[in-house]
C-alpha positions as CSV (number, residue, x, y, z in Angstrom):
1,M,-0.1,0.2,0.1
2,K,2.7,2.5,0.7
3,N,4.3,1.9,-2.7
4,F,0.9,2.9,-4.0
5,L,0.6,6.1,-2.2
6,C,3.9,7.3,-3.4
7,S,3.5,5.8,-6.9
8,E,3.4,8.0,-9.9
9,R,-0.3,7.0,-10.6
10,F,-1.4,7.9,-7.6
11,L,0.2,11.5,-7.7
12,E,-1.5,11.8,-11.2
13,A,-4.8,10.6,-10.3
14,F,-4.3,13.2,-7.0
15,D,-3.4,16.0,-9.4
16,F,-6.4,15.2,-11.4
17,I,-8.8,15.6,-8.5
18,I,-7.3,18.5,-7.4
19,L,-7.8,20.1,-11.0
20,I,-11.4,18.8,-11.1
21,C,-12.3,20.2,-7.5
22,T,-10.5,23.6,-8.2
23,S,-12.5,24.0,-11.6
24,I,-15.9,23.3,-9.7
25,V,-14.9,25.9,-7.1
26,I,-13.9,28.5,-9.5
27,A,-17.1,27.7,-11.6
28,L,-19.3,28.1,-8.5
29,F,-17.7,31.3,-7.5
30,F,-18.0,32.7,-11.1
31,N,-21.6,31.9,-11.3
32,R,-22.6,33.3,-7.7
33,F,-20.4,36.4,-8.1
34,V,-19.2,37.4,-11.5
35,I,-21.8,36.0,-14.1
36,L,-25.4,34.9,-14.0
37,N,-27.2,33.0,-16.9
38,A,-30.7,34.2,-17.6
39,Y,-33.5,32.6,-19.7
40,I,-36.1,34.8,-21.2
41,P,-39.5,32.8,-20.5
42,S,-41.9,35.9,-21.7
43,S,-42.4,38.2,-24.6
44,S,-42.2,41.4,-22.4
45,M,-39.1,42.5,-23.7
46,E,-39.8,41.6,-27.5
47,K,-38.2,42.6,-30.1
48,T,-35.1,43.2,-28.1
49,L,-35.1,39.9,-26.4
50,M,-37.2,36.9,-27.7
51,T,-38.8,34.3,-25.8
52,G,-36.5,31.4,-25.3
53,D,-33.4,33.6,-25.6
54,S,-30.4,33.0,-23.0
55,L,-28.3,36.0,-21.8
56,L,-25.1,36.4,-20.0
57,V,-25.5,39.0,-17.4
58,N,-22.5,40.5,-15.6
59,R,-23.1,40.7,-11.7
60,L,-20.0,43.1,-11.3
61,N,-21.0,46.0,-13.7
62,Y,-22.5,48.1,-10.9
63,L,-19.8,47.4,-8.4
64,F,-18.0,50.8,-9.3
65,S,-20.7,52.3,-11.3
66,S,-24.3,53.3,-10.9
67,P,-27.1,51.9,-13.3
68,K,-27.7,54.0,-16.1
69,R,-30.8,54.8,-18.3
70,F,-32.0,52.1,-21.0
71,D,-29.6,49.5,-19.2
72,I,-31.4,46.0,-19.3
73,V,-31.0,44.4,-15.8
74,V,-32.0,41.3,-14.2
75,F,-33.4,41.8,-10.9
76,I,-35.6,40.6,-8.1
77,P,-38.8,42.2,-8.4
78,P,-40.6,43.8,-5.3
79,D,-43.8,42.0,-5.8
80,N,-42.3,38.6,-6.3
81,E,-39.2,36.9,-4.5
82,K,-39.5,33.8,-6.2
83,N,-38.7,34.8,-10.0
84,L,-36.0,36.9,-11.6
85,F,-37.2,39.5,-13.9
86,I,-35.3,41.1,-16.9
87,K,-36.5,44.8,-18.0
88,R,-35.0,48.1,-19.1
89,I,-34.3,50.8,-16.8
90,I,-36.8,53.7,-17.8
91,G,-36.9,56.1,-15.0
92,M,-33.8,57.4,-12.7
93,P,-33.8,58.4,-9.2
94,G,-35.2,61.7,-8.3
95,E,-37.1,62.0,-11.7
96,K,-41.0,62.3,-12.5
97,L,-42.2,60.0,-15.0
98,E,-45.3,59.9,-16.9
99,V,-46.8,57.8,-19.8
100,V,-49.3,60.0,-21.9
101,S,-50.5,58.2,-25.0
102,G,-47.9,55.6,-24.8
103,K,-45.2,58.2,-24.8
104,V,-42.8,58.3,-21.7
105,Y,-42.0,61.6,-20.3
106,I,-39.2,62.2,-18.1
107,N,-39.5,65.5,-16.1
108,D,-42.1,66.7,-18.8
109,E,-39.8,66.1,-21.7
110,P,-40.4,63.4,-24.3
111,L,-38.1,60.3,-23.9
112,E,-36.6,59.0,-27.2
113,E,-36.9,55.4,-27.1
114,N,-35.7,54.1,-30.6
115,F,-35.8,50.3,-29.5
116,L,-39.7,50.2,-29.4
117,D,-41.2,48.2,-32.0
118,K,-45.0,48.9,-31.2
119,E,-47.2,51.8,-30.3
120,T,-48.8,52.0,-27.1
121,Y,-51.9,53.9,-26.3
122,E,-51.9,54.0,-22.4
123,F,-51.6,56.7,-20.0
124,A,-49.8,56.2,-16.4
125,G,-48.4,58.2,-13.6
126,P,-47.3,60.6,-12.6
127,Y,-44.6,58.7,-10.7
128,Y,-42.1,60.5,-8.4
129,I,-39.2,58.0,-8.2
130,P,-37.4,58.2,-5.0
131,N,-33.8,58.2,-4.5
132,G,-32.0,54.8,-4.6
133,C,-34.8,53.4,-6.8
134,Y,-35.7,52.8,-10.6
135,F,-38.6,52.9,-12.9
136,M,-38.7,49.4,-15.0
137,M,-40.3,48.8,-18.2
138,G,-40.4,46.0,-20.7
139,D,-39.9,47.1,-24.5
140,N,-43.0,45.2,-25.4
141,R,-45.2,47.7,-23.5
142,N,-48.4,46.1,-24.2
143,N,-47.5,42.9,-22.7
144,S,-45.1,43.6,-19.7
145,N,-45.7,43.0,-16.1
146,D,-43.5,46.2,-14.9
147,S,-43.3,49.3,-12.7
148,R,-46.6,50.4,-14.1
149,Y,-48.5,47.4,-12.7
150,W,-46.6,46.4,-9.5
151,S,-47.8,47.4,-5.9
152,N,-44.6,48.3,-4.9
153,T,-43.9,50.5,-8.0
154,F,-40.2,51.4,-7.6
155,L,-37.2,48.8,-7.9
156,K,-34.7,49.3,-5.1
157,R,-30.9,49.5,-6.3
158,E,-30.0,46.6,-4.0
159,R,-32.4,44.1,-5.8
160,I,-30.3,44.6,-9.2
161,L,-28.4,41.4,-9.8
162,G,-26.8,42.7,-13.0
163,K,-26.6,44.0,-16.4
164,A,-27.2,41.8,-19.2
165,L,-24.3,41.7,-21.6
166,F,-25.4,39.8,-24.6
167,R,-27.5,36.9,-25.9
168,T,-25.9,33.4,-25.8
169,S,-28.4,31.2,-27.5
170,P,-30.3,30.7,-29.7
171,S,-27.6,32.9,-31.6
172,F,-24.8,34.9,-30.1
173,G,-25.5,38.6,-30.2
174,N,-25.3,42.3,-29.0
175,I,-28.6,43.2,-27.4
176,Y,-27.9,47.1,-27.2
177,K,-27.5,47.7,-31.1
178,K,-31.0,49.1,-31.5
179,S,-31.2,50.7,-28.1
180,Q,-28.3,53.0,-28.3
């Protein structure tokens, strides 16, 4: 037995086990603290993100910077702790937001949203967004469970898990090309 523990095969097997364990720990670390894989279960972000798309989300993006208007983020919604949501940041802290005839107004100025595909004719607001909070909306405004309909209207900063980086399937691609 002593010869086996010192044998070259045992050392190779031990090195292989260490390599596998280290790889698992690194993958778990990255999945918990660096990246998040997200799946789009509904049509609320169409045409930007389609039902069934998979995304890679950067959990570190807001470590040293603040979320920006039009960022697409994954978050824990205020009225639902069980499911993660993905929406676009439309309203920023301290702003007044209103939807008139389907057009978003920020501080009484129309917001240019070149990523929208369909017209909406609804009215909502005015909403006064508290400091440290955001107003979230889906790109498919006619079919989106977003800030307009939540009991707790505003999303607190600490509930944002990360910024969507790019689509990984069914095809790899930039999700911001239409929205910039």
